[in-house]
LOVOVEX-430276 format. One record per residue (C-alpha): residue in three letters; z, y, x. Coordinates in steps of 0.02 Angstrom, whole numbers, plus 32768, in hexadecimal, padded with zeros to 4 digits. Layout:
N
koldren:ALA zz:Z yy:Y xx:X
...
This chain:
319
koldren:MET zz:29C8 yy:FB80 xx:CF86
koldren:ASN zz:2978 yy:FB7E xx:CEE4
koldren:ASP zz:29FC yy:FB45 xx:CE62
koldren:ALA zz:2A38 yy:FBAA xx:CDD9
koldren:THR zz:2AD7 yy:FBE1 xx:CE1A
koldren:GLY zz:2A70 yy:FC65 xx:CEA0
koldren:ILE zz:2AF0 yy:FC3D xx:CF1B
koldren:GLY zz:2ABA yy:FC70 xx:CFD6
koldren:LEU zz:2A26 yy:FCE3 xx:CF79
koldren:PRO zz:2A1B yy:FD94 xx:CFA4
koldren:ALA zz:2A6A yy:FDF9 xx:CF1F
koldren:GLY zz:29FB yy:FE21 xx:CE83
koldren:GLN zz:2984 yy:FD92 xx:CE99
koldren:ALA zz:293E yy:FD44 xx:CE06
koldren:THR zz:294B yy:FC93 xx:CDC9
koldren:GLU zz:291B yy:FC23 xx:CD47
koldren:ALA zz:299E yy:FBCD xx:CCE0
koldren:ASP zz:2981 yy:FB2D xx:CC8A
koldren:ASP zz:2926 yy:FB72 xx:CBD4
koldren:GLY zz:28A8 yy:FBC8 xx:CC59
koldren:ALA zz:28FD yy:FC91 xx:CC2F
koldren:ALA zz:290D yy:FCED xx:CCCD
koldren:GLN zz:29CD yy:FD22 xx:CD15
koldren:ILE zz:29E9 yy:FDAA xx:CD8D
koldren:LEU zz:2A8A yy:FD68 xx:CDE8
koldren:ASP zz:2AF2 yy:FDD3 xx:CE3F
koldren:GLN zz:2B38 yy:FD58 xx:CEBF
koldren:ARG zz:2B42 yy:FD62 xx:CF7B
koldren:TYR zz:2BB5 yy:FD28 xx:D013
koldren:ARG zz:2C36 yy:FDA4 xx:D025
koldren:PRO zz:2CBC yy:FDB7 xx:D0A9
koldren:TYR zz:2D76 yy:FD8E xx:D07F
koldren:SER zz:2DB1 yy:FE48 xx:D055
koldren:GLY zz:2E68 yy:FE0E xx:D021
koldren:ALA zz:2F07 yy:FE28 xx:D092
koldren:ARG zz:2F03 yy:FDDC xx:D14C
koldren:HIS zz:2FC0 yy:FDA8 xx:D186
koldren:GLY zz:2F7C yy:FD68 xx:D227
koldren:LEU zz:2FE2 yy:FCED xx:D2A0
koldren:ALA zz:308F yy:FD06 xx:D25A
koldren:GLY zz:304B yy:FCF8 xx:D1AF
koldren:ALA zz:2FF1 yy:FC4F xx:D1E1
koldren:VAL zz:309E yy:FC19 xx:D22E
koldren:ARG zz:3106 yy:FC4D xx:D1A3
koldren:ALA zz:3084 yy:FBE5 xx:D125
koldren:VAL zz:308C yy:FB4C xx:D196
koldren:VAL zz:3152 yy:FB50 xx:D1B0
koldren:GLY zz:3168 yy:FB74 xx:D0EC
koldren:SER zz:30F3 yy:FAE0 xx:D0BC
koldren:SER zz:311D yy:FA75 xx:D13D
koldren:TRP zz:31EE yy:FA82 xx:D105
koldren:ARG zz:31BF yy:FA64 xx:D059
koldren:PHE zz:3147 yy:F9D3 xx:D087
koldren:THR zz:31D4 yy:F977 xx:D0E1
koldren:LEU zz:3258 yy:F997 xx:D043
koldren:GLY zz:31DE yy:F954 xx:CFDA
koldren:PHE zz:31AA yy:F9FB xx:CF70
koldren:GLY zz:310C yy:FA02 xx:CF09
koldren:ARG zz:310B yy:F941 xx:CF34
koldren:PRO zz:3129 yy:F89B xx:CED2
koldren:ALA zz:31D8 yy:F87B xx:CEB4
koldren:ARG zz:31BF yy:F7D5 xx:CF2F
koldren:HIS zz:31A3 yy:F85E xx:CFC3
koldren:LYS zz:324E yy:F8AF xx:CF84
koldren:PHE zz:32B7 yy:F81E xx:CF87
koldren:LEU zz:32DA yy:F7F9 xx:D049
koldren:PRO zz:32F3 yy:F8A9 xx:D079
koldren:TRP zz:3362 yy:F8DB xx:CFF1
koldren:LEU zz:33BA yy:F833 xx:CFFE
koldren:ALA zz:33DC yy:F867 xx:D0B7
koldren:VAL zz:3426 yy:F911 xx:D076
koldren:VAL zz:348F yy:F8BF xx:D00D
koldren:ILE zz:34D8 yy:F846 xx:D079
koldren:ALA zz:3508 yy:F8E1 xx:D0F1
koldren:LEU zz:354E yy:F943 xx:D06D
koldren:VAL zz:35B5 yy:F8C6 xx:D00B
koldren:PRO zz:364C yy:F8BB xx:D084
koldren:ALA zz:3655 yy:F970 xx:D074
koldren:VAL zz:365A yy:F97B xx:CFC8
koldren:VAL zz:36E3 yy:F8E9 xx:CFC2
koldren:TYR zz:374F yy:F94B xx:D048
koldren:VAL zz:3747 yy:F9F7 xx:CFD7
koldren:GLY zz:378E yy:F98A xx:CF4B
koldren:ILE zz:381A yy:F93F xx:CFAF
koldren:ALA zz:383C yy:F9EC xx:CFF9
koldren:THR zz:383D yy:FA3A xx:CF55
koldren:VAL zz:38B4 yy:F9B8 xx:CEFF
koldren:LEU zz:392C yy:F9B2 xx:CF86
koldren:ASP zz:3989 yy:FA5E xx:CFA7
koldren:ILE zz:3989 yy:FA56 xx:D072
koldren:ASP zz:392F yy:FA7F xx:D101
koldren:LEU zz:38D4 yy:F9DA xx:D114
koldren:ILE zz:3873 yy:FA0C xx:D1B8
koldren:SER zz:3918 yy:FA4C xx:D227
koldren:GLU zz:396E yy:F9B1 xx:D1DC
koldren:GLN zz:38DE yy:F940 xx:D212
koldren:ILE zz:38D2 yy:F8EC xx:D172
koldren:LEU zz:3815 yy:F930 xx:D172
koldren:PRO zz:379E yy:F93B xx:D205
koldren:ASP zz:3773 yy:F9E5 xx:D256
koldren:TYR zz:36CA yy:FA2E xx:D242
koldren:HIS zz:3693 yy:F9D9 xx:D2EE
koldren:GLU zz:36C4 yy:F936 xx:D2B1
koldren:TYR zz:3654 yy:F93D xx:D21D
koldren:TYR zz:35B8 yy:F929 xx:D289
koldren:GLY zz:35FA yy:F871 xx:D2A7
koldren:LEU zz:35E4 yy:F850 xx:D1ED
koldren:ILE zz:3528 yy:F89E xx:D1E4
koldren:GLN zz:34D5 yy:F84E xx:D270
koldren:ALA zz:34A7 yy:F7BB xx:D209
koldren:ALA zz:345D yy:F82B xx:D194
koldren:LEU zz:33FB yy:F88B xx:D21A
koldren:PHE zz:33B8 yy:F7F9 xx:D26D
koldren:PHE zz:3380 yy:F7B4 xx:D1CB
koldren:PHE zz:3332 yy:F84A xx:D1AB
koldren:CYS zz:32D5 yy:F86A xx:D24A
koldren:GLY zz:32A1 yy:F7B0 xx:D251
koldren:ILE zz:3250 yy:F7AC xx:D197
koldren:VAL zz:3223 yy:F854 xx:D166
koldren:VAL zz:31EA yy:F8C8 xx:D214
koldren:PRO zz:316C yy:F861 xx:D261
koldren:GLU zz:30FB yy:F870 xx:D1B0
koldren:ILE zz:30FC yy:F937 xx:D1E5
koldren:LEU zz:3087 yy:F926 xx:D26A
koldren:VAL zz:302E yy:F87D xx:D250
koldren:ALA zz:2FF2 yy:F8BC xx:D1A5
koldren:ASP zz:2F8E yy:F955 xx:D1DB
koldren:ARG zz:2F33 yy:F8DB xx:D261
koldren:ARG zz:2F08 yy:F861 xx:D1E3
koldren:ASN zz:2ED1 yy:F8C5 xx:D160
koldren:GLY zz:2E6C yy:F945 xx:D1C1
koldren:MET zz:2EE6 yy:F9E0 xx:D1A9
koldren:LEU zz:2EFC yy:F9F3 xx:D257
koldren:SER zz:2E52 yy:FA37 xx:D276
koldren:LEU zz:2E67 yy:FAAC xx:D1D8
koldren:TYR zz:2EFB yy:FADE xx:D224
koldren:LEU zz:2EBC yy:FB1E xx:D2BD
koldren:ALA zz:2E1F yy:FB67 xx:D26F
koldren:THR zz:2E8E yy:FBF4 xx:D237
koldren:PRO zz:2EEE yy:FC77 xx:D2B5
koldren:LEU zz:2F67 yy:FBE2 xx:D2E9
koldren:ARG zz:2F5A yy:FBA3 xx:D395
koldren:LEU zz:2F99 yy:FAFD xx:D3D7
koldren:TRP zz:303C yy:FB4E xx:D412
koldren:SER zz:305C yy:FBAB xx:D36B
koldren:TYR zz:302B yy:FB07 xx:D30B
koldren:LEU zz:30AF yy:FAA0 xx:D361
koldren:ALA zz:312A yy:FB26 xx:D368
koldren:SER zz:3116 yy:FB3E xx:D2A5
koldren:LYS zz:3130 yy:FA77 xx:D288
koldren:ALA zz:31D0 yy:FA7D xx:D311
koldren:ALA zz:321A yy:FB07 xx:D2A5
koldren:ALA zz:31F5 yy:FAAA xx:D1FF
koldren:VAL zz:324C yy:FA18 xx:D239
koldren:ALA zz:32D6 yy:FA69 xx:D27C
koldren:ALA zz:32F6 yy:FACE xx:D1F4
koldren:THR zz:32F9 yy:FA30 xx:D18B
koldren:LEU zz:3380 yy:F9D4 xx:D1F9
koldren:ALA zz:33E1 yy:FA7C xx:D1F5
koldren:VAL zz:33F4 yy:FA42 xx:D137
koldren:ILE zz:344C yy:F9B5 xx:D17F
koldren:THR zz:34A4 yy:F9F0 xx:D21C
koldren:VAL zz:34D7 yy:FA9F xx:D1D1
koldren:GLY zz:34D5 yy:FA99 xx:D109
koldren:PRO zz:3573 yy:FA28 xx:D0F6
koldren:LEU zz:35DA yy:FA7D xx:D177
koldren:LEU zz:35BA yy:FB2E xx:D12C
koldren:PHE zz:35F8 yy:FAD7 xx:D08C
koldren:LEU zz:3682 yy:FA90 xx:D0D6
koldren:LEU zz:36AC yy:FB46 xx:D129
koldren:VAL zz:368F yy:FB9F xx:D081
koldren:ALA zz:36F2 yy:FB1D xx:D019
koldren:TYR zz:3783 yy:FB15 xx:D08C
koldren:THR zz:379A yy:FBCF xx:D09E
koldren:ILE zz:379D yy:FBDE xx:CFD7
koldren:GLU zz:3813 yy:FB55 xx:CFDB
koldren:GLY zz:3882 yy:FB94 xx:D05D
koldren:SER zz:3856 yy:FB27 xx:D0EF
koldren:GLY zz:37E2 yy:FB88 xx:D143
koldren:PRO zz:37F4 yy:FBEE xx:D1E7
koldren:ASP zz:3875 yy:FC7C xx:D1E6
koldren:GLY zz:382E yy:FD21 xx:D1E3
koldren:PRO zz:376C yy:FD69 xx:D1EE
koldren:GLY zz:3765 yy:FD51 xx:D2A6
koldren:ASP zz:3797 yy:FC8F xx:D2A8
koldren:TRP zz:3719 yy:FC74 xx:D208
koldren:LEU zz:3699 yy:FCDA xx:D263
koldren:ILE zz:36BA yy:FC61 xx:D305
koldren:VAL zz:36A6 yy:FBC0 xx:D29A
koldren:PHE zz:3606 yy:FC07 xx:D241
koldren:VAL zz:35BB yy:FC2C xx:D2EA
koldren:ARG zz:35EC yy:FB77 xx:D339
koldren:ILE zz:35A0 yy:FB17 xx:D297
koldren:LEU zz:34F8 yy:FB7C xx:D2B6
koldren:GLY zz:34F5 yy:FB64 xx:D360
koldren:SER zz:3522 yy:FAAB xx:D374
koldren:GLY zz:34B1 yy:FA7C xx:D2D2
koldren:ILE zz:341B yy:FADA xx:D31D
koldren:ALA zz:343E yy:FA90 xx:D3C0
koldren:ILE zz:3431 yy:F9E0 xx:D382
koldren:ALA zz:33A8 yy:F9FC xx:D311
koldren:ALA zz:3347 yy:FA4D xx:D39D
koldren:THR zz:3369 yy:F9B2 xx:D40E
koldren:ILE zz:3342 yy:F930 xx:D38C
koldren:THR zz:32AB yy:F990 xx:D33A
koldren:ALA zz:324D yy:F995 xx:D3F9
koldren:ALA zz:326F yy:F8CF xx:D40C
koldren:SER zz:322F yy:F8A9 xx:D368
koldren:LEU zz:31A2 yy:F918 xx:D363
koldren:ALA zz:3165 yy:F8D7 xx:D413
koldren:ILE zz:3174 yy:F827 xx:D3E1
koldren:SER zz:310E yy:F847 xx:D349
koldren:SER zz:308A yy:F8A4 xx:D398
koldren:LEU zz:305D yy:F7F9 xx:D3FE
koldren:THR zz:301F yy:F796 xx:D376
koldren:ASP zz:2FAB yy:F7BA xx:D2D7
koldren:ARG zz:3006 yy:F728 xx:D275
koldren:ARG zz:309F yy:F759 xx:D21E
koldren:ALA zz:30EF yy:F6B0 xx:D21E
koldren:PHE zz:30E6 yy:F6B4 xx:D2DE
koldren:ALA zz:313C yy:F773 xx:D2E1
koldren:VAL zz:31BA yy:F73B xx:D279
koldren:ILE zz:31E8 yy:F69E xx:D2EB
koldren:GLY zz:31D3 yy:F70C xx:D379
koldren:VAL zz:3252 yy:F78E xx:D34F
koldren:ILE zz:32D6 yy:F713 xx:D307
koldren:LEU zz:32C8 yy:F6AD xx:D3A3
koldren:LEU zz:32E5 yy:F750 xx:D405
koldren:LEU zz:337A yy:F788 xx:D39E
koldren:LEU zz:33D4 yy:F6EA xx:D398
koldren:GLY zz:3388 yy:F68F xx:D429
koldren:SER zz:33C8 yy:F70D xx:D49A
koldren:ASN zz:3471 yy:F704 xx:D44B
koldren:LEU zz:347E yy:F642 xx:D46A
koldren:VAL zz:3436 yy:F635 xx:D518
koldren:THR zz:348F yy:F6BC xx:D562
koldren:SER zz:3540 yy:F67E xx:D523
koldren:VAL zz:351F yy:F5DE xx:D56A
koldren:LEU zz:34E9 yy:F61E xx:D612
koldren:VAL zz:3589 yy:F6A1 xx:D61E
koldren:GLU zz:35FF yy:F638 xx:D5BB
koldren:VAL zz:35D6 yy:F581 xx:D5D8
koldren:ALA zz:357C yy:F596 xx:D68F
koldren:GLU zz:35FA yy:F61F xx:D6C9
koldren:MET zz:3568 yy:F68B xx:D712
koldren:ASP zz:3586 yy:F74C xx:D711
koldren:ALA zz:359F yy:F7B9 xx:D685
koldren:ARG zz:350B yy:F827 xx:D6A5
koldren:ILE zz:34AB yy:F798 xx:D64F
koldren:TYR zz:34D7 yy:F7DB xx:D5A2
koldren:ALA zz:3459 yy:F86F xx:D5C0
koldren:PHE zz:33D7 yy:F7E5 xx:D582
koldren:ASN zz:343E yy:F7CE xx:D4DA
koldren:LEU zz:3400 yy:F85A xx:D474
koldren:GLY zz:3488 yy:F83F xx:D3F4
koldren:GLU zz:3515 yy:F84E xx:D462
koldren:ILE zz:34D9 yy:F8CC xx:D4C8
koldren:GLY zz:34B1 yy:F93A xx:D442
koldren:ALA zz:3568 yy:F91F xx:D408
koldren:ALA zz:35AD yy:F953 xx:D4A7
koldren:LEU zz:3552 yy:F9EF xx:D4A3
koldren:LYS zz:35A4 yy:FA14 xx:D3F2
koldren:ASP zz:364B yy:F9E7 xx:D434
koldren:ARG zz:3634 yy:FA6E xx:D4CF
koldren:ILE zz:3601 yy:FAF1 xx:D450
koldren:TYR zz:369D yy:FAC8 xx:D3DC
koldren:GLY zz:3703 yy:FAD1 xx:D478
koldren:VAL zz:374F yy:FA2A xx:D464
koldren:GLY zz:3734 yy:F978 xx:D4B6
koldren:PRO zz:370C yy:F8D5 xx:D45E
koldren:PRO zz:379E yy:F870 xx:D41F
koldren:PRO zz:37FA yy:F7FE xx:D490
koldren:PRO zz:37D1 yy:F75B xx:D493
koldren:LEU zz:3828 yy:F6DF xx:D41F
koldren:GLY zz:38B4 yy:F672 xx:D47C
koldren:ASP zz:388C yy:F638 xx:D519
koldren:ASN zz:37C7 yy:F64E xx:D516
koldren:GLU zz:37A8 yy:F69F xx:D5AB
koldren:GLY zz:36E9 yy:F69C xx:D5AE
koldren:SER zz:36D1 yy:F6E4 xx:D4F8
koldren:PRO zz:3645 yy:F766 xx:D4F0
koldren:GLY zz:36A5 yy:F7F1 xx:D4B8
koldren:GLN zz:3715 yy:F7E3 xx:D55F
koldren:ARG zz:367C yy:F7CE xx:D5E4
koldren:ILE zz:3628 yy:F854 xx:D597
koldren:SER zz:36BF yy:F8DC xx:D5A3
koldren:GLU zz:36A4 yy:F8B8 xx:D653
koldren:LEU zz:35FC yy:F90B xx:D65A
koldren:SER zz:35FF yy:F9D1 xx:D690
koldren:THR zz:35D5 yy:FA44 xx:D603
koldren:LEU zz:3539 yy:FA7D xx:D671
koldren:PHE zz:34ED yy:F9DF xx:D66D
koldren:VAL zz:3501 yy:F9BB xx:D5BA
koldren:ILE zz:34A4 yy:FA5F xx:D59E
koldren:ALA zz:3425 yy:FA3F xx:D624
koldren:VAL zz:3400 yy:F989 xx:D5CC
koldren:ASN zz:33E6 yy:F9C2 xx:D520
koldren:ALA zz:337C yy:FA52 xx:D563
koldren:ALA zz:3319 yy:F9C1 xx:D5C7
koldren:TRP zz:330E yy:F961 xx:D51A
koldren:VAL zz:32B3 yy:FA04 xx:D4D2
koldren:MET zz:3248 yy:FA3C xx:D558
koldren:ALA zz:3214 yy:F97D xx:D57B
koldren:GLY zz:31E7 yy:F961 xx:D4B2
koldren:ALA zz:3182 yy:F9FD xx:D4BC
koldren:ALA zz:3118 yy:F9D3 xx:D563
koldren:VAL zz:30FB yy:F92A xx:D50F
koldren:LEU zz:30B4 yy:F978 xx:D470
koldren:GLY zz:304D yy:F9FA xx:D4D2
koldren:TRP zz:3006 yy:F974 xx:D53F
koldren:ARG zz:2FDF yy:F909 xx:D49E
koldren:TYR zz:2F8B yy:F98F xx:D442
koldren:ARG zz:2F2D yy:F9C4 xx:D4D8
koldren:ARG zz:2ED0 yy:F923 xx:D4DA
koldren:ILE zz:2E98 yy:F937 xx:D433
koldren:GLU zz:2DD3 yy:F96A xx:D431
koldren:GLY zz:2DB9 yy:FA21 xx:D3E0
koldren:VAL zz:2E6F yy:FA58 xx:D3E9
koldren:ARG zz:2E8C yy:FAFE xx:D430
């Protein structure tokens, strides 16, 4: 290379500038001498950047609108309930005027599905389309650590919806006087909120990322995730309620089987059916054993991980 920059020349080699004057340029290729954080640092960087990416931080306003709309939809009922609890000087939960913590999940399911269908597919599809995948894998990351980082980022983002509003309710109800009685009960509710929120987020994260890995077109990934979340609900409900088939078919209903696990964590069953409707999803799912519900949710997570691994191993050059 014979340009005036001197890049690539041995140190101290003379070059001629445009005006003919000789210059000694002390430039050379040098190894990186900064801090090296290894695999752990790479994982933290991917999780952090992916989490900010899904919530639109550092991106134009149009990329912030949809994810934060889902967060607002999930949080608004909690704000309203706290306002009501502040105005009325009674224990609104024990009087069954306001829903208990486990009942709040029915209000955020739509926001959760909306977020997964619109936002989550982009976290994998974008890396494959813009070439970032190969750059990530040129770092200490390997296939398993890259996918684990992306899954952790999505799960953490979904936890904003599945855990955040419930923690807000817990703290606000406690300050207002409608919260759990005593530190022990408070800690139990806190652990249940975290456990159920993380469990629901993990199941939906695995399924959503698995569907998103099957296509390089974001629109197709969005359609696939929405069909999985909403279609599984419709089809299984028809089979169990109308065709009166075995209630274990609800294992393929991603939303209901996650809600069933949440109920088991809180130690309560689903609400009883209204009227004489003996075929309601709540009643039929209550027939399933706790072990079966746990196993099905674990199977969803493992199946999603298996599809992710199979899909990315087929990509040429992935380590």
